[in-house]
C-alpha positions, -999 to 999 in steps of 0.1 A, spaced: 137 397 -397 106 404 -377 91 429 -354 102 426 -318 82 435 -287 101 439 -254 93 436 -217 114 463 -202 118 489 -174 134 523 -174 172 523 -181 181 531 -145 163 499 -133 168 473 -160 155 438 -157 183 415 -146 190 380 -158 185 368 -122 150 383 -122 141 367 -156 157 334 -146 137 333 -113 105 339 -132 110 311 -158 123 287 -132 91 290 -113 70 285 -145 64 250 -156 57 261 -192 91 276 -200 122 255 -210 157 268 -213 176 264 -247 212 255 -240 220 283 -216 217 309 -243 195 332 -222 166 320 -244 136 303 -229 109 287 -249 73 291 -238 56 258 -246 18 261 -248 -8 244 -269 18 225 -289 37 258 -298 72 267 -288 77 305 -286 112 318 -279 116 346 -253 151 361 -255 168 380 -227 192 407 -235 216 416 -207 228 446 -226 194 462 -227 178 445 -197 148 433 -216 130 402 -227 119 401 -263 97 381 -286 96 384 -324 63 389 -342 39 382 -313 3 377 -318 -25 387 -293 -21 353 -274 17 358 -269 12 395 -262 -12 386 -233 15 363 -219 40 392 -222 16 415 -203 13 388 -175 51 385 -173 56 423 -173 33 427 -143 54 402 -123 87 419 -134 72 453 -128 80 463 -164 61 475 -195 56 463 -230 74 483 -257 77 479 -294 108 486 -316 95 521 -324 89 529 -287 51 524 -288 36 510 -256 12 480 -253 -11 468 -226 -37 441 -221 -63 461 -241 -41 463 -272 -48 441 -302 -16 435 -322 -35 418 -350 -57 448 -358 -26 466 -369 -10 435 -386 
């Protein structure tokens, strides 16, 4: 279990796997895990899984901290998406996830 945060767009314009794949292929700090549509962001000795859902057209991370959330905001700008939590709440670069922990 855990709380998931998603990078997504409106339902009529979902993020495609091709868009996500293009992003991670250009990024040297992401590595694919066995073609499972899961990429691991490797930074500072950590390995954080980012999972793509073709059904929903989003990229998700479980239990992100502020550091991971900032990376998600960066990615969302490239993919022209937004950051949304499981309960529909929105996030941006000014949000501090840990203050609500």
